[in-house]
C-alpha positions as CSV (number, residue, x, y, z in Angstrom):
1,M,-35.5,184.6,-109.8
2,T,-33.3,187.3,-107.2
3,V,-33.5,186.1,-103.8
4,P,-34.9,189.1,-101.5
5,R,-32.5,190.7,-99.4
6,T,-34.1,192.6,-97.2
7,F,-34.6,190.8,-93.7
8,E,-39.0,191.5,-93.6
9,D,-38.9,189.9,-97.7
10,L,-36.5,186.7,-96.0
11,V,-38.7,186.1,-93.3
12,A,-42.0,186.4,-94.8
13,E,-41.1,184.2,-97.6
14,A,-39.3,181.2,-95.4
15,A,-42.5,181.8,-93.1
16,S,-44.7,180.8,-96.1
17,A,-42.7,178.1,-97.1
18,S,-44.1,174.3,-96.7
19,V,-42.6,172.6,-94.1
20,E,-44.1,169.0,-94.7
21,G,-42.1,166.0,-95.1
22,W,-38.3,165.6,-94.9
23,D,-37.4,167.1,-97.9
24,F,-34.7,169.7,-97.7
25,S,-34.2,171.1,-100.7
26,W,-35.7,174.6,-99.8
27,F,-32.3,175.2,-98.3
28,E,-30.2,175.3,-101.9
29,G,-28.3,177.8,-102.2
30,R,-29.7,179.4,-98.4
31,A,-28.0,176.8,-95.8
32,T,-25.5,174.0,-95.6
33,E,-24.7,170.9,-93.8
34,Q,-21.9,168.3,-93.7
35,R,-22.9,165.1,-94.3
36,P,-21.7,162.0,-92.4
37,S,-18.7,159.9,-93.8
38,W,-20.8,156.9,-93.5
39,G,-23.7,157.4,-96.1
40,Y,-26.9,156.2,-94.2
41,A,-28.6,156.3,-97.1
42,R,-26.9,153.7,-98.8
43,A,-26.1,151.6,-96.1
44,M,-30.1,151.2,-95.4
45,G,-30.7,150.5,-98.8
46,E,-28.0,147.7,-98.5
47,R,-29.9,146.4,-96.0
48,L,-33.5,146.7,-97.2
49,A,-31.7,145.0,-100.7
50,R,-31.0,141.6,-98.2
51,A,-34.3,141.3,-96.0
52,A,-37.4,139.8,-96.5
53,A,-39.9,142.2,-93.9
54,A,-39.2,145.5,-92.8
55,L,-40.1,148.5,-91.3
56,D,-39.0,151.9,-91.4
57,I,-40.1,154.1,-88.3
58,Q,-41.1,157.8,-88.2
59,T,-40.8,157.8,-91.9
60,G,-41.7,161.5,-92.7
61,G,-42.4,162.0,-95.6
62,G,-41.2,159.0,-96.9
63,E,-38.2,160.6,-98.7
64,V,-35.5,158.5,-97.2
65,L,-37.1,155.0,-97.5
66,A,-37.9,156.0,-101.3
67,S,-34.3,156.5,-101.9
68,A,-34.0,152.7,-101.6
69,P,-33.0,150.6,-104.7
70,R,-34.8,148.0,-103.8
71,M,-38.0,147.1,-101.1
72,P,-37.9,143.8,-99.6
73,P,-41.0,141.3,-100.3
74,V,-42.8,143.0,-96.8
75,M,-42.2,146.6,-96.2
76,A,-44.0,148.7,-93.9
77,A,-43.3,152.5,-92.2
78,T,-45.1,154.3,-89.8
79,E,-45.2,158.3,-89.3
80,G,-47.4,160.1,-86.9
81,W,-48.1,163.7,-88.3
82,P,-51.2,163.2,-90.9
83,P,-49.7,165.3,-93.3
84,N,-46.9,163.3,-93.8
85,V,-48.8,160.5,-93.8
86,A,-50.5,161.3,-97.0
87,R,-47.2,162.2,-98.3
88,A,-45.5,159.2,-97.8
89,T,-48.3,156.9,-98.4
90,A,-48.3,158.4,-102.1
91,L,-44.6,158.2,-102.4
92,L,-44.1,154.5,-100.9
93,R,-47.3,152.9,-102.3
94,P,-46.3,152.4,-105.8
95,R,-43.1,151.2,-104.5
96,G,-44.8,148.3,-102.3
97,A,-44.9,149.9,-99.0
98,V,-47.7,149.9,-96.6
99,V,-48.0,153.3,-94.6
100,V,-49.4,153.3,-91.3
101,A,-50.5,155.8,-89.0
102,A,-49.0,156.0,-85.8
103,A,-48.1,158.1,-83.0
104,Q,-44.8,158.9,-82.1
105,D,-45.6,157.4,-78.8
106,A,-47.6,154.6,-79.0
107,P,-47.4,150.9,-79.4
108,L,-45.8,149.9,-82.6
109,P,-49.0,147.9,-84.2
110,F,-47.4,145.1,-85.3
111,A,-47.1,141.4,-84.1
112,D,-44.1,140.3,-82.2
113,G,-41.0,138.9,-84.2
114,A,-42.6,140.3,-87.4
115,F,-39.2,142.1,-89.1
116,D,-35.9,140.9,-89.7
117,L,-34.8,144.9,-90.1
118,V,-36.5,148.2,-88.3
119,T,-34.7,151.4,-89.6
120,S,-35.4,154.6,-88.6
121,R,-33.4,158.3,-89.7
122,H,-33.6,160.9,-86.8
123,P,-36.2,159.3,-85.1
124,V,-37.4,161.8,-82.2
125,R,-37.6,159.1,-79.9
126,T,-36.5,155.8,-80.0
127,H,-38.4,152.9,-78.1
128,W,-36.2,150.5,-77.4
129,T,-38.7,147.9,-76.4
130,E,-41.2,148.0,-78.7
131,I,-38.6,147.8,-81.5
132,A,-37.0,144.7,-79.5
133,R,-40.6,143.3,-79.7
134,V,-41.1,143.6,-83.6
135,L,-37.7,142.2,-84.4
136,C,-37.4,138.7,-85.1
137,P,-34.4,136.5,-83.5
138,G,-31.2,137.5,-85.5
139,G,-33.1,140.6,-87.0
140,T,-31.0,144.6,-86.8
141,Y,-32.4,147.9,-85.9
142,F,-30.5,150.3,-88.2
143,S,-30.3,153.9,-87.4
144,Q,-29.2,157.5,-87.7
145,Q,-30.0,159.7,-85.0
146,V,-29.8,162.9,-84.1
147,G,-26.7,163.5,-81.2
148,P,-26.3,165.5,-77.9
149,A,-26.0,169.4,-78.6
150,S,-27.0,169.3,-82.2
151,V,-26.6,172.9,-83.6
152,F,-26.7,174.1,-80.2
153,E,-24.5,177.6,-81.2
154,L,-28.7,178.3,-83.2
155,V,-30.5,177.1,-80.1
156,E,-28.7,179.0,-77.6
157,H,-29.0,182.3,-80.1
158,F,-32.6,182.1,-78.9
159,L,-33.0,179.8,-75.7
160,G,-29.7,181.4,-74.0
161,P,-27.2,178.6,-72.5
162,Q,-28.6,175.0,-71.7
163,P,-28.0,172.7,-68.7
164,A,-25.4,170.4,-68.6
165,E,-28.5,167.5,-69.1
166,V,-30.1,169.2,-72.3
167,R,-27.0,168.9,-73.8
168,N,-26.1,165.8,-72.9
169,D,-29.0,164.8,-74.0
170,R,-29.3,162.0,-76.8
171,H,-25.6,161.0,-76.4
172,P,-24.8,157.5,-77.9
173,D,-23.5,156.0,-75.0
174,R,-27.3,156.5,-73.4
175,A,-28.6,154.4,-76.9
176,R,-26.2,151.9,-76.1
177,A,-27.2,151.7,-72.6
178,A,-31.1,151.8,-73.6
179,A,-30.7,148.9,-76.3
180,E,-28.7,146.9,-74.1
181,A,-31.7,147.2,-71.3
182,A,-34.3,146.0,-74.0
183,G,-32.0,142.9,-74.8
184,L,-30.6,144.2,-78.1
185,D,-26.7,143.8,-78.6
186,V,-24.9,146.8,-80.4
187,V,-22.6,145.9,-83.0
188,G,-22.0,149.0,-84.1
189,L,-22.1,152.8,-83.3
190,R,-19.9,155.9,-84.2
191,A,-20.4,159.6,-84.3
192,E,-19.5,162.6,-85.7
193,R,-19.9,166.1,-85.4
194,L,-20.7,168.0,-88.7
195,R,-20.7,172.0,-89.9
196,V,-23.4,173.4,-91.0
197,E,-23.9,176.8,-92.3
198,F,-27.1,179.2,-92.2
199,L,-26.2,181.5,-95.1
200,D,-29.3,183.9,-94.6
201,I,-32.1,184.7,-91.7
202,G,-34.8,183.1,-94.2
203,A,-32.7,179.5,-93.7
204,V,-32.7,179.9,-90.0
205,V,-36.6,180.8,-90.1
206,H,-37.7,177.8,-92.2
207,F,-35.1,175.2,-90.3
208,L,-36.4,176.0,-86.9
209,R,-40.6,175.7,-88.3
210,K,-39.2,172.7,-89.8
211,V,-37.2,171.0,-87.2
212,I,-39.7,172.1,-84.0
213,W,-38.2,170.6,-81.3
214,M,-35.0,172.6,-81.5
215,V,-36.9,175.6,-80.2
216,P,-39.9,174.4,-78.5
217,G,-42.9,177.1,-79.5
218,F,-40.9,179.1,-82.3
219,T,-42.6,182.0,-84.3
220,V,-41.2,184.9,-86.2
221,D,-43.4,187.0,-83.7
222,R,-42.2,185.7,-79.9
223,Y,-38.4,185.6,-81.2
224,L,-38.4,188.7,-83.7
225,P,-35.6,191.0,-81.8
226,R,-33.4,187.6,-81.7
227,L,-34.2,187.5,-85.6
228,R,-33.3,190.7,-86.6
229,S,-30.1,190.7,-84.5
230,L,-29.4,187.5,-86.1
231,H,-29.9,188.6,-89.7
232,E,-27.4,191.8,-88.9
233,R,-25.0,189.4,-87.8
234,I,-25.0,187.6,-90.6
235,E,-25.2,190.7,-93.1
236,A,-22.2,191.9,-91.7
237,E,-19.7,188.6,-90.9
238,G,-21.1,186.0,-93.3
239,P,-22.6,183.0,-92.3
240,F,-23.6,181.8,-89.1
241,V,-21.7,178.4,-88.7
242,A,-22.9,175.4,-86.2
243,H,-22.6,171.8,-85.5
244,S,-24.7,168.8,-85.8
245,A,-24.3,165.7,-83.8
246,R,-24.9,162.8,-85.1
247,F,-24.5,159.0,-84.9
248,L,-25.2,155.5,-86.4
249,I,-26.3,152.8,-84.3
250,E,-26.9,149.3,-85.2
251,A,-27.9,146.9,-82.7
252,R,-28.7,142.8,-83.1
253,K,-31.6,141.1,-81.7
254,P,-30.1,137.7,-79.7
255,R,-30.9,134.7,-81.7
256,S,-31.5,132.6,-78.7
């Protein structure tokens, strides 16, 4: 099928596409993103295979967790958005995982020391004290997170230049300090900046609808002039290039 090329068709197509879950297959042929060198899903799967009881926080639609070749005997996941809860349940229940509906800012609905592994990919916010509470002594938190000024070339196209405190939010050094303040020992911390290309304006619209914290309150109508100018830029110059920021953190709860 020929991909629509007019601005109106591209925008309408992206505006009508589902944004449920964390399946990014819609972007195939429309956008590209370089992947971190550490391979989070593979590394997560290796740790899950060794765990006795594990928790995946803010699991989205469960797609990343479901990629693990082997689940531990006890596997739980939390998610706050109802459509994703249903999606994750359908995907993960056959694998023996229990999905619990829990608001992202609420305390984790589990007992102290319940898990020897807690994982999370791209959490909106990391509640370090709660993670430390539900980890058993010697347990590990393993997470890939969005770093500072991620895809800010795109963000600033719509919102204008951002202040330093906004650009430096989500810095891995802050994550280390917060983990240590919660009583955890950071045993691994890596960070990378990665090339992202948006090949058409539809990819931009779909991205901003899906990753809602990038441009809060984004709608096509609200940002129509900025979308049109970006479309014209892509048509004239080629893909819009931005850079995502990712960091991998592993923190362990002391045994004593």
